[in-house]
N, C-alpha and C positions, 0 to 999 in steps of 0.2 A: 227816333232815338231807340225805341224798343227794338226795331229791326236790327240796329247795330249791336245792341246788347245781346240779342239772340244769336247774332252771327259770331260775336266774340266768344260767347259761351260754347257754341258748337265747335269753334276752332280749338278752344281750350280742351274740350272733351276729346276731340280727335288727337290732339297732341299727347294728352294723358294716356289714351289707349295705345298710341304708337309707341310711346316710351315703355309701356308695360310689355308689349310684344317684343321690343328690342331687348328688354331685360330678360324675358323668358328665353330668347334665342341667343343669349350671350355665350352659349356653349361652343366648344371647339368641335367642328364637324370633321370626322375622319372617314375617308372613302376607302372601302375594302374591296379589291377586285379578286375574283376567284374563278375556278373552273367547275364548281359544283352546282350545276344548274337544275337538277331534277331529282325526284325520288328521295331516298334516305339521305343522300349527300346534301341536297338543298335543305332538307329538314334540319340537319345538323347546323348548317350555316345560319339558318333562321334562329335556331335555339341560341347559338353563340352570340349573335348580335343582340337579340332581344334581352337575353339574360344580362349581358354586359351593360347595356343601356339602362336597365332597370336597377342595377346595383352599383358597380364601380363608376360607370358613366354618370349616373345621377349624382353620386357623391362628389365626383371631381369635375363635373361640368363638361363631359365629353359625350358626343353622340356619334355612333358608328353607323354608316350606311353601306350596305353591300350591293355589289353589282356583278352579275354573271358575265363572263367575257368569252365563253366558248372553250375550246380545248387549250392545251398548253401553248401550242404554236400561235393560236389566235390571241391568247392573252399576252404573249410576249410582243407580238406585232402591235397590239394596242398600247402596251406600256411604253414601247420604244418610240412611239409617235405622239404620245399624250403630252400636253403642255399646259402650264398655268393652272387655273382652278379645276380643269378637267382631269388632271393627273391624279392617280391614286396615292394614298398615304401608306397603305399596307397592301401587299400583293402575295398571292400564293403561287409563286413561280415554279414551273416545272424544274425538277432538279438539274437537268442538263442545260437549262437556260440561265441559271444563276451566274455562270461564268461570263456570259454576255453582259449582264447588268454590272458585274464587277469591272469588266473592261471599260465600260462607259461611266464608271464612278457614280452609279445611280442609287446605291443602297447603303444604308448606314451601318457602321460598326456598333453592335449592341453592348460591347463590353463596358464602355464608359457609362452608359445608361444603367447597366446592372450594378456597377460599382457604386454609383451614386445612391442606389436604393438598398445596397447590401444584399442584392439578389444573387443566389448561387447559380450562375449561368452555365459555367463549364463543368461543374462538379455533378450536375444532375442529368447530363445527357450521355448517351453511349459514345464509346470511343470513335466509332466511324464518323460521327457528326463533326468531330474536330480534326478529321483527316481530309475533308473536302475543301475545294477552293473557297477562299474567303474566311475560312475558319481555322487557319493555322497562324503561327507566329503571334499568338496572343490576341487575335481578333476573331470576332464572330459576326458574320454578315447575314447568316440565315439559320433558321431553326427548323427541325422536322415537323411538318404540319399534317400532311396526308401521305405518309410514307408506307410503302407496301413491299412485300417480298413474296416470291412464288412458293407455293406449297403443292403437295400431291393430294388430290382428292380421289378416294377409291371406294369401291363397293365392298363393304365389309362382309356382306353375305357371301359374295363370290369367294373372297379370301378364306372365309370359314369353311365353305364347301370344299375348297381345295386343300384345306389343312395347312394354309400358309399364314404365318404371323408376320404382319408388316410392322416393323419397328419404327419409332418416331424418326430416327435418323437412318433412313433407308439408303442402301447403296445402289449403284447402277446394276451390279450383278444381281441383286435381289429383285430389282425392278424388272430386269429381263426375264428372270425365272418366273415371276408372277405373270408378266404379260404373255409369255408363251403358254403357260398353263391355263390362263383365263380365256385364251382365244378359242372360238368355236367356228367350225366350217360346216357347210351343208354337203350333201352327197356329190355335188358338182365341184366341190373344192372352193366355193366362194365363202369368204369370211362373213359370218353372221353376228359374231361378237368379237370386237377388238379388245385386246388387253390393255392398250395404252394409246394416248395421243399427246403430242407436243404441239402447242400452238406456235405460230410464227411471230416471235418477238426476240430476235437474235441477241440483241444487247442485254436482254433480261434473263434469258434462259441459257442459250448455247455459250455465251461469253463466260458465264459462271463455270461451265464444264471445262472450258479452256484454262481458267485460273486454277480449278481443282487439280488439273493435270500438271500444274507447275509452270505453265507458260503464261503469256500475256496476250489478251485480246487486242489491247491497244497499249502502246508504250507512251511514256510522258513526252518524248520527243517526236511522237507521231509514228504512224505505221503499225503494222500488226506482226510482231515476232512469231506468232503462232502459224502464220502462213509459211514461214521459212523452216520451222523446226519439226513439222509434221503433225503438230497437235490439232491444227485446224482440219487437216485431212482425216485424222482419226475420228473427231467428233462428227463430221459430215458422213463419213463412211459408216459409222455405227448407226446413225439415224436412218440412213438410206437402207441399210441391211435389215433393220427392224421392220421397215415398211415393206421391203421385198419379201420378207418371211411371212408377212400377212397379219402379224399380231399388233402392229403399230398403225393406227389409222392416220392417213395423210390429212392435214388440216384443210378446212374448206377454203375456197377461193375468196369468199367474202363472209362476213358475220361469223368468223371462225369460232369465237367464244360461245356464241349462241348455238352454233351447230354442235359443238362438243357437248355442251350442257344437255341438249335434247337427246343426243345419243346416250349420254350417261344416265339420265333419268328414265330413258326408255329401255334400259337394261342391255343396250347393244355396245356399251363401252364400259370396261371395268375400272379404268383409272385415267386421269389426265392431270396435267399441271396447269394451274392458273394462279392469278394473284390472290393474296389473302384479302384484298379489297373487295373481291367478289364473294367472300365467304357467306355473308348474311343471305344473299340471294340464292346461293347454291344449297345452303342448309334448308331454306324454305322450299325450294323445288324438290329436293331429295325427300323431305318429309311428305310433301303432297303426293309423291309418286311411290311411297313406301320403299324407298331406297335406304338401307342401313349404311349411313355414311361413315367413312373413316378419313382422317386427315393426318398426313405425315409431312416431315420437312422436305424441302427440295432435294431430289436424289443426288447423291455424290459419288464420284469415281473414287474418292479417297477420304475415308473417315477421319484421317489425321489432317486433312486439308480441306475441310468442308467450307465451301464458299457459296453464298447465295447473294445475288444482287438485290439492292434496295432501290426501288424506283419511286415515283410519285412526286409530290411537290413540297417545297419549303416556304416558310413564311418569312417575308422580308419587309423592312421598313424603308420606304423611299426617302432619300435625302436630298435629291436634286431639286433646288428651288423651294425647299421646305424650311419653315422657321423652326427654331429650337422648341417653341411651344407645340407645334404640330408633331414634331418628332417625339417629344416626350409623351404626348397624348396617344400617339400610335403605339409607343412602347407599353403603355398601360393595357392596351388591347392584346398585344402579343403575349404579355405575361399572363393574362387571363386565359388565352387559348392554350398556353403551355402548362396550365395548372393541372394537377392530378385529376380533379373533378371533370375538367373538359377533355383531357386525354381519355379518361374512362368513357365519357359520353360518346365521343367520336368513335371509339373502338367498338363498343357493344352494339352501336347502331349501324355500322358499316362493315367492320372487319379490318379497317386500317390499323396499323400497329401503334400502340402507345409507345412513345419514344423517350420518356423520362425514366430514370432509374427508380425514383421514389414511388412511381405508380405501382410497382410490384408489391409494395407494402401497404398500398391503399386498401382499407377494409372492403370497400365496395368492389374494387377491381379483383381482389383475391376471391371474394365470394362468387363473383360472376365467373371467373376462371374455374373455380371448383364445380360450379353447376354446368358450365359450358367449356370443357377442356380444349376443344378445337381451337378456340380463340387464343389460347396461350401458346400454341405451337409456333406461330410466326414471331411472337415476342421472344421465345427461347432461341429461335433461329437467329434473330438479330443480335442477341447477346453473344452467341458462339461462332456465328459464321457470316454475319452481315457485312456487306461491302457496298459502299455508296456507288451507285451506277454512274455517277458523274465523274468518277475517277478513271483516267486522268482528264483534266479539263482541257479539251481540245476543240478549237473552233470548227474543225472539219470532222469531228467525231460522228456527228449525225449523218454526214454525207456517206461515210464508210458504212455505218450501220444500215442505212437505206440500201446500199449496194448488197449487203449481206441478206437483207430481207428479200430483195428481188431474186437473188441467187437461190435462196432457200425455196422460193416459189417454183423456180425452174427445176430444182433437184427433187423436192419432196411432193409438191402438189401436182405439177405438170409431168414430172419424171422424164424430162427431155434431155437432161445432161447427167453425166456421171460425177461422183465426188471429186475425181481428179480434174475434170473440166470445170467444176465449180470453184475449186481452189485456184486454178489458172485464171479464171474470170476475175476473181477477187484480187489476185496479184496484179492483173492489168488495171483494174479499177484503182487500186491503191497507188500505183505508179503515176496516175493522172492527178492525184490529190496533192495540192500544195499545203503541206502541214504547217 
């Protein structure tokens, strides 16, 4: 009898303990997939998740778990094949992959969620956010999370030695003048210091120059009008002529950003264009190598039509096979990420642009910008010249951009074709694309 009593007591204790565990784990679990897997980027993700879970999550019974998924292409591949409990609730989709998710009806419109909370969703984001696919006609399916824009990094000591002042809104003519003056050659005519380098990211850099010149890199109905009106040829001809003159360094065949950075901090490159998302690392490397760094906006052909592309990733809430409870819990995390405090933290630790309007009036953000004015340059650029790189939303846009990348390699890096041959090659590639 004592054995049975002991057994019942043990079972009762186990049931009590199990009930306690279930009560503690009564939270809604939200899975967050992202592309930020190392260094400062992963540190930011860890901060976001841990801070949310310890504050809003603890209050509302929500637990966010993060999972790195590789680059944007790998993330989309995983999202598009995920199913059931393995599917994420919140994703940081590459900006040009958002249209695919829209086409498959996978992501939620956040406007009803915001209206239920009295949250100012559309009034606190920049205009370009409401011009991209999924965010027009009174709907908002994505918000800017890790958005970046290109800026010019330059050696201020070289500019000062040459007596050249580089304005924050620098023109192409001013860039050319600086690049030519900064170039140095040895007695054999070999370039020992380049004035400028442009990396190979055609849809991010060169496309903006095409829009600055009043043409279109890609049209909403498909195709590239710039191939027909001569603008594409001008942009390619200018770039190649800069290389041929010796003051513009051709990008490296691989690890091009690392190669440019090493030339820059080694004093063999006076200026180059790269994303603002690399700013924290570039500042650190410049300081370590006693380079007096300067930062300006992306160079423009036309000050009255300054255009700079905005790349990076957007935050989205998955709606496919998700309950209202899961979607509302995911919305709490999205609101947290879009708060001024988190926009500030993300920006100062990486260089990514804060993308809310109210962050400009945030005391901590203002104080940081005053102490580190370089970080304000991309924010100012987004306000006056930012253009979402995902415009227009074309299923074959990436195919054409890849053709441009390959052609740029042949024209600038290998230097085996002329600008005219490059344009013809792209005309032929364009004709094979079913838009």
